[in-house]
PyMOL commands that place a pseudoatom at each C-alpha (Angstrom):
pseudoatom trace, name=CA, resn=UNK, resi=1, chain=A, elem=C, hetatm=0, pos=[11.170, -71.184, -21.678]
pseudoatom trace, name=CA, resn=UNK, resi=2, chain=A, elem=C, hetatm=0, pos=[9.920, -67.628, -22.038]
pseudoatom trace, name=CA, resn=UNK, resi=3, chain=A, elem=C, hetatm=0, pos=[11.619, -64.333, -21.435]
pseudoatom trace, name=CA, resn=UNK, resi=4, chain=A, elem=C, hetatm=0, pos=[11.043, -61.538, -18.947]
pseudoatom trace, name=CA, resn=UNK, resi=5, chain=A, elem=C, hetatm=0, pos=[11.080, -58.275, -20.922]
pseudoatom trace, name=CA, resn=UNK, resi=6, chain=A, elem=C, hetatm=0, pos=[11.087, -54.620, -19.976]
pseudoatom trace, name=CA, resn=UNK, resi=7, chain=A, elem=C, hetatm=0, pos=[9.679, -51.904, -22.177]
pseudoatom trace, name=CA, resn=UNK, resi=8, chain=A, elem=C, hetatm=0, pos=[10.689, -48.304, -21.473]
pseudoatom trace, name=CA, resn=UNK, resi=9, chain=A, elem=C, hetatm=0, pos=[10.605, -44.901, -23.138]
pseudoatom trace, name=CA, resn=UNK, resi=10, chain=A, elem=C, hetatm=0, pos=[12.282, -41.561, -22.420]
pseudoatom trace, name=CA, resn=UNK, resi=11, chain=A, elem=C, hetatm=0, pos=[8.812, -40.125, -21.682]
pseudoatom trace, name=CA, resn=UNK, resi=12, chain=A, elem=C, hetatm=0, pos=[8.633, -42.262, -18.526]
pseudoatom trace, name=CA, resn=UNK, resi=13, chain=A, elem=C, hetatm=0, pos=[6.533, -45.180, -19.860]
pseudoatom trace, name=CA, resn=UNK, resi=14, chain=A, elem=C, hetatm=0, pos=[7.655, -48.468, -18.282]
pseudoatom trace, name=CA, resn=UNK, resi=15, chain=A, elem=C, hetatm=0, pos=[6.205, -51.966, -18.432]
pseudoatom trace, name=CA, resn=UNK, resi=16, chain=A, elem=C, hetatm=0, pos=[7.569, -55.349, -17.383]
pseudoatom trace, name=CA, resn=UNK, resi=17, chain=A, elem=C, hetatm=0, pos=[6.008, -58.544, -18.789]
pseudoatom trace, name=CA, resn=UNK, resi=18, chain=A, elem=C, hetatm=0, pos=[6.500, -62.215, -19.515]
pseudoatom trace, name=CA, resn=UNK, resi=19, chain=A, elem=C, hetatm=0, pos=[6.924, -63.039, -23.186]
pseudoatom trace, name=CA, resn=UNK, resi=20, chain=A, elem=C, hetatm=0, pos=[6.670, -66.401, -24.867]
pseudoatom trace, name=CA, resn=UNK, resi=21, chain=A, elem=C, hetatm=0, pos=[5.438, -69.490, -23.057]
pseudoatom trace, name=CA, resn=UNK, resi=22, chain=A, elem=C, hetatm=0, pos=[6.453, -72.023, -20.474]
pseudoatom trace, name=CA, resn=UNK, resi=23, chain=A, elem=C, hetatm=0, pos=[6.893, -75.799, -20.496]
pseudoatom trace, name=CA, resn=UNK, resi=24, chain=A, elem=C, hetatm=0, pos=[3.219, -76.377, -19.810]
pseudoatom trace, name=CA, resn=UNK, resi=25, chain=A, elem=C, hetatm=0, pos=[1.762, -74.053, -22.459]
pseudoatom trace, name=CA, resn=UNK, resi=26, chain=A, elem=C, hetatm=0, pos=[4.345, -73.206, -25.128]
pseudoatom trace, name=CA, resn=UNK, resi=27, chain=A, elem=C, hetatm=0, pos=[2.285, -74.860, -27.885]
pseudoatom trace, name=CA, resn=UNK, resi=28, chain=A, elem=C, hetatm=0, pos=[-0.857, -72.846, -27.158]
pseudoatom trace, name=CA, resn=UNK, resi=29, chain=A, elem=C, hetatm=0, pos=[0.455, -69.640, -25.582]
pseudoatom trace, name=CA, resn=UNK, resi=30, chain=A, elem=C, hetatm=0, pos=[2.921, -66.991, -26.697]
pseudoatom trace, name=CA, resn=UNK, resi=31, chain=A, elem=C, hetatm=0, pos=[2.666, -63.855, -24.545]
pseudoatom trace, name=CA, resn=UNK, resi=32, chain=A, elem=C, hetatm=0, pos=[3.437, -60.949, -26.842]
pseudoatom trace, name=CA, resn=UNK, resi=33, chain=A, elem=C, hetatm=0, pos=[3.296, -57.153, -26.553]
pseudoatom trace, name=CA, resn=UNK, resi=34, chain=A, elem=C, hetatm=0, pos=[0.722, -55.347, -28.688]
pseudoatom trace, name=CA, resn=UNK, resi=35, chain=A, elem=C, hetatm=0, pos=[-0.544, -51.788, -29.199]
pseudoatom trace, name=CA, resn=UNK, resi=36, chain=A, elem=C, hetatm=0, pos=[-4.198, -50.697, -29.247]
pseudoatom trace, name=CA, resn=UNK, resi=37, chain=A, elem=C, hetatm=0, pos=[-4.414, -47.571, -31.393]
pseudoatom trace, name=CA, resn=UNK, resi=38, chain=A, elem=C, hetatm=0, pos=[-7.927, -46.833, -30.180]
pseudoatom trace, name=CA, resn=UNK, resi=39, chain=A, elem=C, hetatm=0, pos=[-7.015, -46.859, -26.458]
pseudoatom trace, name=CA, resn=UNK, resi=40, chain=A, elem=C, hetatm=0, pos=[-3.414, -45.816, -27.019]
pseudoatom trace, name=CA, resn=UNK, resi=41, chain=A, elem=C, hetatm=0, pos=[-2.431, -48.687, -24.688]
pseudoatom trace, name=CA, resn=UNK, resi=42, chain=A, elem=C, hetatm=0, pos=[0.267, -51.286, -24.406]
pseudoatom trace, name=CA, resn=UNK, resi=43, chain=A, elem=C, hetatm=0, pos=[-1.313, -54.731, -23.907]
pseudoatom trace, name=CA, resn=UNK, resi=44, chain=A, elem=C, hetatm=0, pos=[0.039, -58.249, -23.508]
pseudoatom trace, name=CA, resn=UNK, resi=45, chain=A, elem=C, hetatm=0, pos=[-1.906, -60.863, -25.452]
pseudoatom trace, name=CA, resn=UNK, resi=46, chain=A, elem=C, hetatm=0, pos=[-1.567, -64.462, -26.542]
pseudoatom trace, name=CA, resn=UNK, resi=47, chain=A, elem=C, hetatm=0, pos=[-0.136, -64.227, -30.048]
pseudoatom trace, name=CA, resn=UNK, resi=48, chain=A, elem=C, hetatm=0, pos=[-1.528, -67.701, -30.780]
pseudoatom trace, name=CA, resn=UNK, resi=49, chain=A, elem=C, hetatm=0, pos=[-5.134, -66.921, -29.778]
pseudoatom trace, name=CA, resn=UNK, resi=50, chain=A, elem=C, hetatm=0, pos=[-7.808, -66.502, -32.450]
pseudoatom trace, name=CA, resn=UNK, resi=51, chain=A, elem=C, hetatm=0, pos=[-9.162, -63.379, -30.709]
pseudoatom trace, name=CA, resn=UNK, resi=52, chain=A, elem=C, hetatm=0, pos=[-6.407, -60.828, -30.290]
pseudoatom trace, name=CA, resn=UNK, resi=53, chain=A, elem=C, hetatm=0, pos=[-8.574, -57.789, -29.720]
pseudoatom trace, name=CA, resn=UNK, resi=54, chain=A, elem=C, hetatm=0, pos=[-7.966, -55.175, -27.030]
pseudoatom trace, name=CA, resn=UNK, resi=55, chain=A, elem=C, hetatm=0, pos=[-9.217, -56.437, -23.657]
pseudoatom trace, name=CA, resn=UNK, resi=56, chain=A, elem=C, hetatm=0, pos=[-10.376, -52.890, -22.736]
pseudoatom trace, name=CA, resn=UNK, resi=57, chain=A, elem=C, hetatm=0, pos=[-12.216, -51.638, -25.854]
pseudoatom trace, name=CA, resn=UNK, resi=58, chain=A, elem=C, hetatm=0, pos=[-12.395, -54.692, -28.177]
pseudoatom trace, name=CA, resn=UNK, resi=59, chain=A, elem=C, hetatm=0, pos=[-10.576, -52.964, -31.045]
pseudoatom trace, name=CA, resn=UNK, resi=60, chain=A, elem=C, hetatm=0, pos=[-8.070, -54.730, -33.239]
pseudoatom trace, name=CA, resn=UNK, resi=61, chain=A, elem=C, hetatm=0, pos=[-4.489, -54.518, -31.930]
pseudoatom trace, name=CA, resn=UNK, resi=62, chain=A, elem=C, hetatm=0, pos=[-1.144, -54.492, -33.673]
pseudoatom trace, name=CA, resn=UNK, resi=63, chain=A, elem=C, hetatm=0, pos=[1.590, -56.694, -32.249]
pseudoatom trace, name=CA, resn=UNK, resi=64, chain=A, elem=C, hetatm=0, pos=[4.987, -55.077, -31.811]
pseudoatom trace, name=CA, resn=UNK, resi=65, chain=A, elem=C, hetatm=0, pos=[6.544, -57.493, -34.333]
pseudoatom trace, name=CA, resn=UNK, resi=66, chain=A, elem=C, hetatm=0, pos=[4.701, -55.453, -37.000]
pseudoatom trace, name=CA, resn=UNK, resi=67, chain=A, elem=C, hetatm=0, pos=[7.126, -53.190, -38.901]
pseudoatom trace, name=CA, resn=UNK, resi=68, chain=A, elem=C, hetatm=0, pos=[4.645, -50.280, -38.649]
pseudoatom trace, name=CA, resn=UNK, resi=69, chain=A, elem=C, hetatm=0, pos=[5.467, -50.032, -34.920]
pseudoatom trace, name=CA, resn=UNK, resi=70, chain=A, elem=C, hetatm=0, pos=[9.235, -50.279, -35.443]
pseudoatom trace, name=CA, resn=UNK, resi=71, chain=A, elem=C, hetatm=0, pos=[11.787, -47.749, -36.507]
pseudoatom trace, name=CA, resn=UNK, resi=72, chain=A, elem=C, hetatm=0, pos=[13.390, -48.484, -39.868]
pseudoatom trace, name=CA, resn=UNK, resi=73, chain=A, elem=C, hetatm=0, pos=[14.787, -52.059, -39.818]
pseudoatom trace, name=CA, resn=UNK, resi=74, chain=A, elem=C, hetatm=0, pos=[18.192, -50.817, -40.994]
pseudoatom trace, name=CA, resn=UNK, resi=75, chain=A, elem=C, hetatm=0, pos=[18.669, -49.424, -37.496]
pseudoatom trace, name=CA, resn=UNK, resi=76, chain=A, elem=C, hetatm=0, pos=[18.138, -52.802, -35.784]
pseudoatom trace, name=CA, resn=UNK, resi=77, chain=A, elem=C, hetatm=0, pos=[21.119, -54.221, -33.922]
pseudoatom trace, name=CA, resn=UNK, resi=78, chain=A, elem=C, hetatm=0, pos=[20.243, -57.844, -33.276]
pseudoatom trace, name=CA, resn=UNK, resi=79, chain=A, elem=C, hetatm=0, pos=[17.209, -59.446, -31.640]
pseudoatom trace, name=CA, resn=UNK, resi=80, chain=A, elem=C, hetatm=0, pos=[15.679, -58.860, -28.179]
pseudoatom trace, name=CA, resn=UNK, resi=81, chain=A, elem=C, hetatm=0, pos=[13.135, -61.701, -28.342]
pseudoatom trace, name=CA, resn=UNK, resi=82, chain=A, elem=C, hetatm=0, pos=[12.169, -64.465, -30.764]
pseudoatom trace, name=CA, resn=UNK, resi=83, chain=A, elem=C, hetatm=0, pos=[9.588, -67.221, -30.454]
pseudoatom trace, name=CA, resn=UNK, resi=84, chain=A, elem=C, hetatm=0, pos=[8.783, -69.918, -33.047]
pseudoatom trace, name=CA, resn=UNK, resi=85, chain=A, elem=C, hetatm=0, pos=[5.047, -70.519, -33.432]
pseudoatom trace, name=CA, resn=UNK, resi=86, chain=A, elem=C, hetatm=0, pos=[2.747, -72.303, -35.860]
pseudoatom trace, name=CA, resn=UNK, resi=87, chain=A, elem=C, hetatm=0, pos=[1.878, -68.784, -37.113]
pseudoatom trace, name=CA, resn=UNK, resi=88, chain=A, elem=C, hetatm=0, pos=[5.524, -68.157, -37.894]
pseudoatom trace, name=CA, resn=UNK, resi=89, chain=A, elem=C, hetatm=0, pos=[8.326, -66.610, -35.935]
pseudoatom trace, name=CA, resn=UNK, resi=90, chain=A, elem=C, hetatm=0, pos=[7.524, -63.700, -33.559]
pseudoatom trace, name=CA, resn=UNK, resi=91, chain=A, elem=C, hetatm=0, pos=[10.596, -61.428, -33.529]
pseudoatom trace, name=CA, resn=UNK, resi=92, chain=A, elem=C, hetatm=0, pos=[11.338, -58.229, -31.640]
pseudoatom trace, name=CA, resn=UNK, resi=93, chain=A, elem=C, hetatm=0, pos=[14.458, -56.733, -33.203]
pseudoatom trace, name=CA, resn=UNK, resi=94, chain=A, elem=C, hetatm=0, pos=[16.724, -54.516, -31.126]
pseudoatom trace, name=CA, resn=UNK, resi=95, chain=A, elem=C, hetatm=0, pos=[15.393, -51.196, -32.474]
pseudoatom trace, name=CA, resn=UNK, resi=96, chain=A, elem=C, hetatm=0, pos=[13.127, -48.346, -31.393]
pseudoatom trace, name=CA, resn=UNK, resi=97, chain=A, elem=C, hetatm=0, pos=[9.350, -48.818, -31.248]
pseudoatom trace, name=CA, resn=UNK, resi=98, chain=A, elem=C, hetatm=0, pos=[6.322, -46.550, -31.163]
pseudoatom trace, name=CA, resn=UNK, resi=99, chain=A, elem=C, hetatm=0, pos=[5.552, -45.643, -27.543]
pseudoatom trace, name=CA, resn=UNK, resi=100, chain=A, elem=C, hetatm=0, pos=[1.916, -46.024, -26.480]
pseudoatom trace, name=CA, resn=UNK, resi=101, chain=A, elem=C, hetatm=0, pos=[2.272, -43.061, -24.154]
pseudoatom trace, name=CA, resn=UNK, resi=102, chain=A, elem=C, hetatm=0, pos=[4.017, -40.330, -26.143]
pseudoatom trace, name=CA, resn=UNK, resi=103, chain=A, elem=C, hetatm=0, pos=[3.628, -41.734, -29.726]
pseudoatom trace, name=CA, resn=UNK, resi=104, chain=A, elem=C, hetatm=0, pos=[7.316, -41.247, -30.513]
pseudoatom trace, name=CA, resn=UNK, resi=105, chain=A, elem=C, hetatm=0, pos=[9.591, -44.051, -31.724]
pseudoatom trace, name=CA, resn=UNK, resi=106, chain=A, elem=C, hetatm=0, pos=[11.540, -43.984, -28.436]
pseudoatom trace, name=CA, resn=UNK, resi=107, chain=A, elem=C, hetatm=0, pos=[10.270, -47.202, -26.859]
pseudoatom trace, name=CA, resn=UNK, resi=108, chain=A, elem=C, hetatm=0, pos=[12.903, -49.911, -26.297]
pseudoatom trace, name=CA, resn=UNK, resi=109, chain=A, elem=C, hetatm=0, pos=[12.625, -53.525, -25.150]
pseudoatom trace, name=CA, resn=UNK, resi=110, chain=A, elem=C, hetatm=0, pos=[15.216, -55.182, -22.907]
pseudoatom trace, name=CA, resn=UNK, resi=111, chain=A, elem=C, hetatm=0, pos=[15.621, -58.836, -21.999]
pseudoatom trace, name=CA, resn=UNK, resi=112, chain=A, elem=C, hetatm=0, pos=[15.538, -59.147, -18.178]
pseudoatom trace, name=CA, resn=UNK, resi=113, chain=A, elem=C, hetatm=0, pos=[15.821, -62.930, -17.830]
pseudoatom trace, name=CA, resn=UNK, resi=114, chain=A, elem=C, hetatm=0, pos=[13.960, -66.170, -18.392]
pseudoatom trace, name=CA, resn=UNK, resi=115, chain=A, elem=C, hetatm=0, pos=[10.862, -67.799, -16.935]
pseudoatom trace, name=CA, resn=UNK, resi=116, chain=A, elem=C, hetatm=0, pos=[9.251, -71.213, -17.184]
for i in range(1, 116): cmd.bond("trace and resi %d" % i, "trace and resi %d" % (i + 1))
show_as sticks, trace
zoom trace
């Protein structure tokens, strides 16, 4: 069962998306948020796919589980989302993230429920 997540920033950026996978595809699909530095866009991609390039420009993306997009780990207060995959565990700690809109570390993720 996956999670419905919300991403929001003080600058007004908002995005709702489905993270993880469902009963039918959890072994081959893990919806995960990523950032395209070239487009300055928030994208949702399959973390388990071989090709995880930006769907708009084709550039390499960075998934939000990468520490470079997170505020210092010492400020984390638990976990918003976690998904076990054959690539390892995908974790979004409860911390601040780099916003694709304003570039500040004011983006936050919230769990808004489950999906299947």
